[in-house]
Backbone as CSV, one residue per row, in Angstrom:
resi,resn,N_x,N_y,N_z,CA_x,CA_y,CA_z,C_x,C_y,C_z
1,MET,96.911,106.386,90.208,98.232,106.112,90.861,98.870,106.657,91.003
2,HIS,99.924,106.848,89.813,100.922,107.783,88.929,100.318,109.350,89.562
3,SER,99.343,109.742,89.647,98.792,111.189,90.444,98.774,110.933,91.410
4,SER,98.489,110.282,92.506,98.232,109.981,93.470,99.732,109.673,94.513
5,GLU,100.768,109.694,93.847,102.577,109.222,93.820,102.631,110.698,94.010
6,VAL,102.640,111.643,93.261,103.073,112.875,93.194,102.462,113.650,93.578
7,ASN,101.339,113.485,94.002,100.417,114.398,95.574,101.414,114.081,96.557
8,ARG,101.568,112.429,97.126,101.835,111.900,97.661,103.654,112.694,98.613
9,LEU,104.384,113.026,97.316,105.460,113.791,97.082,105.469,114.899,97.012
10,HIS,104.601,115.600,96.772,104.137,116.803,97.487,104.091,117.472,98.865
11,LYS,103.503,116.576,99.050,102.751,116.965,100.609,104.182,116.598,101.674
12,ILE,104.763,115.640,101.774,106.267,115.200,101.825,107.347,116.594,101.956
13,LEU,107.180,116.884,100.762,108.051,117.900,100.888,107.349,119.252,101.244
14,ASP,106.032,119.642,101.391,105.355,121.044,102.473,105.558,120.640,103.334
15,ASP,105.996,119.088,104.212,105.751,118.642,105.572,107.154,118.922,105.800
16,GLY,108.348,118.800,105.295,109.789,119.551,105.845,109.625,120.630,104.782
17,GLY,109.382,121.263,105.252,109.458,123.009,104.702,110.072,123.263,103.059
18,ILE,109.885,122.180,102.311,109.849,122.845,100.922,108.917,123.086,100.290
19,LYS,108.691,123.575,99.659,108.040,125.061,98.861,108.079,124.870,97.449
20,LEU,108.929,123.967,96.829,109.142,123.611,95.593,107.406,124.182,94.829
21,GLY,106.705,123.463,95.100,105.194,123.756,93.830,104.543,124.599,94.236
22,GLY,105.390,125.747,94.861,104.983,126.550,94.846,105.339,128.093,93.733
23,VAL,106.800,127.815,93.027,107.777,128.574,92.617,108.250,127.579,91.090
24,VAL,108.056,126.549,91.108,108.006,125.472,89.283,106.213,125.054,89.291
25,SER,106.219,124.951,88.166,104.437,124.944,87.316,104.274,123.610,87.389
26,ASP,105.382,122.412,87.789,104.626,121.708,87.440,105.923,120.338,88.914
27,ILE,105.470,119.803,89.450,106.022,119.544,90.996,106.490,118.291,90.391
28,ASN,106.467,118.097,89.272,106.782,116.482,88.353,107.769,116.516,87.165
29,GLY,107.994,117.816,87.000,108.491,118.153,85.876,110.414,117.862,86.306
30,VAL,110.958,118.074,84.528,112.268,117.750,84.600,113.424,118.151,86.157
31,SER,113.083,119.615,85.851,114.063,120.306,86.963,113.423,120.500,87.693
32,ALA,112.477,120.386,88.550,111.420,119.894,89.769,111.588,118.507,90.382
33,ARG,111.783,117.654,89.436,112.156,115.923,89.996,113.752,115.731,89.789
34,GLU,114.734,116.759,89.679,115.977,116.858,89.716,116.941,117.558,90.421
35,MET,116.058,118.416,91.208,116.114,119.591,92.030,115.541,118.480,93.439
36,VAL,114.704,117.288,93.396,113.951,116.399,94.300,115.221,115.093,94.765
37,ALA,115.784,115.082,93.730,116.630,114.225,94.045,117.663,114.519,94.300
38,GLY,118.079,115.900,94.099,119.379,116.380,94.222,118.832,116.406,96.065
39,LEU,117.744,117.242,96.762,117.864,116.712,98.229,117.615,115.559,98.645
40,ILE,117.199,114.755,97.886,117.109,113.315,98.382,118.547,113.199,98.607
41,GLU,119.550,113.181,97.557,121.126,112.786,97.876,122.165,113.753,98.586
42,GLY,121.453,115.081,99.230,121.489,115.895,100.150,122.500,117.056,99.596
43,VAL,122.278,117.483,98.104,123.144,118.194,97.681,122.942,119.807,97.995
44,GLY,123.960,120.831,98.993,123.545,121.863,98.499,122.801,122.498,97.609
45,ILE,122.130,123.912,99.005,121.246,124.689,98.177,121.656,125.389,96.513
46,SER,122.771,126.197,97.058,123.374,126.609,95.650,123.194,125.688,94.405
47,GLN,123.796,123.855,94.667,123.852,123.551,93.335,122.196,123.416,93.038
48,LEU,121.376,123.208,93.455,120.049,123.069,93.462,119.981,124.239,92.895
49,LEU,120.103,125.302,93.115,119.350,126.555,91.692,119.833,126.365,91.009
50,ASN,121.349,125.798,90.606,121.765,125.795,89.002,121.047,124.663,88.418
51,MET,120.527,123.587,88.595,119.469,122.951,87.729,118.111,123.282,87.829
52,ALA,117.806,124.831,88.224,116.660,125.402,87.546,116.103,126.034,86.585
53,PRO,115.551,125.886,85.085,115.661,126.081,84.102,115.547,127.771,84.043
54,GLY,115.812,128.309,82.534,115.394,129.430,82.725,114.553,130.678,83.462
55,ARG,113.485,130.361,82.617,111.983,131.057,83.455,112.041,131.057,85.437
56,VAL,112.936,129.558,85.413,112.568,129.690,87.385,113.983,130.556,87.921
57,LYS,115.139,130.069,87.614,116.092,130.930,87.628,116.086,132.459,87.751
58,LEU,114.913,133.018,86.963,114.637,134.371,87.302,113.588,134.386,88.837
59,LYS,113.227,133.852,88.882,112.832,133.930,90.548,113.802,133.253,91.207
60,HIS,115.163,133.952,91.509,116.250,132.737,91.830,115.786,133.109,93.685
61,GLU,115.675,134.257,94.370,115.378,134.495,95.247,114.342,133.656,96.268
62,ASP,113.330,133.457,95.451,111.652,133.239,95.698,112.151,130.838,95.505
63,LEU,112.882,130.774,94.404,113.725,129.174,94.560,114.485,129.343,95.898
64,GLN,115.353,129.713,96.359,116.224,129.737,97.433,115.353,129.621,98.907
65,ALA,114.387,130.247,98.414,113.724,130.208,99.915,112.629,129.099,99.804
66,SER,112.381,128.971,99.016,111.440,127.204,98.890,112.179,126.587,98.658
67,LEU,113.496,126.085,98.828,114.312,125.307,98.877,115.021,125.213,100.571
68,ASP,114.565,125.856,100.658,115.512,126.261,102.749,114.399,125.561,103.501
69,GLY,114.367,124.216,103.488,113.066,123.868,104.601,114.403,122.645,105.668
70,ASP,113.899,122.218,105.766,114.564,120.879,107.147,114.441,119.799,106.946
71,LEU,114.193,118.578,105.798,114.256,117.443,105.717,114.373,116.147,107.051
72,SER,113.822,116.035,107.302,113.923,114.740,108.208,115.031,113.821,107.900
73,GLU,114.962,112.378,108.420,115.718,111.185,108.170,114.177,110.769,107.504
74,ARG,112.984,110.485,108.283,111.855,110.236,107.854,111.901,110.257,106.067
75,HIS,111.467,112.177,106.326,111.199,112.677,105.210,112.281,111.977,104.125
76,LEU,113.476,112.356,104.122,114.237,111.866,103.564,113.870,110.411,102.661
77,PHE,113.125,109.218,103.695,113.412,108.358,103.209,112.285,108.258,102.701
78,VAL,111.253,108.343,103.101,109.691,109.233,102.126,109.942,109.423,100.671
79,LEU,110.224,110.121,100.540,110.643,110.859,99.103,111.911,110.167,98.848
80,LYS,112.728,109.229,99.047,113.276,108.542,98.531,112.559,107.495,97.715
81,HIS,112.108,106.679,98.394,111.134,106.149,98.066,110.141,105.812,97.017
82,LEU,108.895,107.149,97.525,108.557,107.543,96.536,109.017,107.760,95.448
83,HIS,110.015,108.789,95.108,110.646,109.194,93.785,110.708,107.927,92.954
84,ALA,111.388,106.955,93.525,111.516,105.631,92.819,110.087,105.262,92.364
85,HIS,109.427,104.411,93.354,108.155,104.826,92.868,107.211,105.418,91.768
86,ILE,107.687,107.006,91.680,106.819,107.685,90.693,107.981,107.200,88.993
87,ASP,109.165,107.241,89.240,110.021,106.401,88.415,109.533,105.300,87.767
88,THR,109.293,104.438,88.620,108.633,103.112,88.022,107.500,103.602,86.976
89,LEU,106.832,103.994,87.875,105.036,104.298,87.166,105.293,104.433,86.436
90,GLU,106.202,105.871,85.873,106.350,106.326,84.743,106.669,105.669,83.417
91,HIS,107.942,104.415,83.811,108.431,103.493,82.818,107.804,102.472,82.312
92,GLU,106.521,102.199,83.327,105.864,101.370,83.159,104.277,101.814,82.207
93,LEU,104.181,102.916,82.633,102.781,103.522,81.565,103.224,104.081,80.517
94,ALA,104.833,104.653,80.257,105.567,104.086,79.068,105.233,103.279,78.002
95,GLU,105.681,102.309,78.266,105.525,100.682,77.971,104.331,100.345,77.672
96,LEU,103.172,100.682,78.821,101.849,100.667,77.901,101.633,100.649,77.296
97,ASP,102.041,102.461,76.981,101.521,103.789,75.661,102.251,103.110,74.770
98,ALA,103.234,102.408,74.650,104.233,101.931,73.538,102.787,100.660,73.001
99,TYR,102.812,99.329,73.483,102.121,98.517,73.157,100.831,98.625,72.474
100,ILE,100.030,99.580,73.420,98.534,100.397,72.691,98.761,100.844,71.419
101,LEU,100.242,101.688,71.461,100.113,102.182,69.963,100.868,101.023,69.119
102,ALA,101.943,100.486,68.988,101.490,99.418,68.763,100.535,98.742,67.941
103,GLY,99.416,98.161,68.791,98.197,97.872,68.220,97.492,98.685,67.149
104,MET,97.735,99.543,67.442,96.900,100.644,66.395,97.667,101.062,64.805
105,LYS,98.137,99.936,64.573,98.751,100.128,63.212,97.701,99.281,62.175
106,PRO,97.091,98.426,62.449,95.956,98.302,61.184,94.719,99.465,61.525
107,TYR,94.868,99.984,62.361,93.840,101.112,62.252,93.870,102.070,62.155
108,GLN,95.336,102.399,61.713,95.863,103.796,61.524,94.854,104.620,60.812
109,TRP,94.058,104.702,59.691,94.012,105.064,59.643,91.723,106.323,60.422
110,ALA,91.760,105.317,61.145,90.813,105.882,62.387,91.078,106.752,63.291
111,HIS,92.341,106.379,63.841,93.118,106.151,64.788,93.718,108.161,64.467
112,ARG,94.145,108.121,63.521,94.622,109.305,62.461,93.319,110.620,62.380
113,LEU,92.086,109.569,62.184,91.020,110.142,62.027,90.400,111.262,63.540
114,LEU,90.469,110.305,64.499,89.910,110.634,65.885,90.900,111.866,66.480
115,GLN,91.965,111.762,66.145,93.205,112.378,66.429,92.555,114.045,66.414
116,THR,91.839,114.989,65.115,91.822,115.497,64.462,90.605,115.960,65.100
117,MET,89.842,115.814,66.128,89.109,116.084,67.305,89.870,116.415,67.847
118,PRO,89.004,117.690,68.819,89.386,118.800,69.954,89.544,118.131,70.731
119,GLY,91.063,118.318,71.237,90.860,117.118,72.910,91.464,115.717,72.776
120,ILE,91.651,115.437,71.629,91.407,113.450,71.480,92.933,113.097,71.024
121,GLY,93.979,113.103,72.020,95.983,112.742,70.910,96.029,111.120,70.861
122,GLN,96.913,110.851,70.649,97.382,109.253,70.394,96.392,108.661,71.241
123,ILE,96.662,108.922,72.893,96.491,107.884,73.278,94.936,107.809,73.885
124,ALA,94.246,108.742,73.668,93.029,108.728,73.587,92.189,108.239,72.409
125,GLY,92.456,108.668,71.690,92.062,107.935,70.357,92.389,106.545,70.592
126,ALA,93.211,105.575,71.045,93.531,104.464,70.615,92.827,103.899,71.724
127,LEU,92.680,104.384,73.013,91.420,104.189,73.929,90.360,103.841,73.440
128,ILE,89.727,105.089,72.312,88.244,104.742,71.954,87.865,103.538,71.644
129,LEU,89.066,103.753,70.295,89.391,102.179,69.226,88.868,101.019,70.358
130,ILE,89.829,101.099,71.084,89.811,100.230,71.436,88.792,99.718,72.622
131,GLU,87.659,100.697,73.005,86.745,100.475,73.554,85.454,99.740,72.559
132,ILE,85.102,100.659,71.019,84.681,99.952,70.034,84.810,98.804,70.122
133,GLY,85.992,98.729,69.804,86.223,97.363,69.128,85.870,97.593,67.610
134,GLU,86.140,96.139,66.973,85.853,96.039,65.714,84.483,96.550,64.873
């Protein structure tokens, strides 16, 4: 659901002529999210450009062009709600992850061992142990 909402946000931005996804590496990254929040609040392009991190600042002209769109009231309404929903989903996912990881305490040895395998992180290791059971 989180990925779908991020994709919807990206689509609404594109529809409004904001091509931020072509300049930043992650449309849901910290700086991109700040810029989207700024767009929703009506912040000017010069202030939005100041929100860009080091690498993206080097693409100053590209970034400025990508932010120069025409967001209607409808776009802003939908963006505001998508942005808030993404925040809520991320908060809920963080709570679930914390709960799952707290449940791994009795199985720490197995959890750590699973994470030595390439591609298996904390959550993936926990989910494998949950699937296997005791």
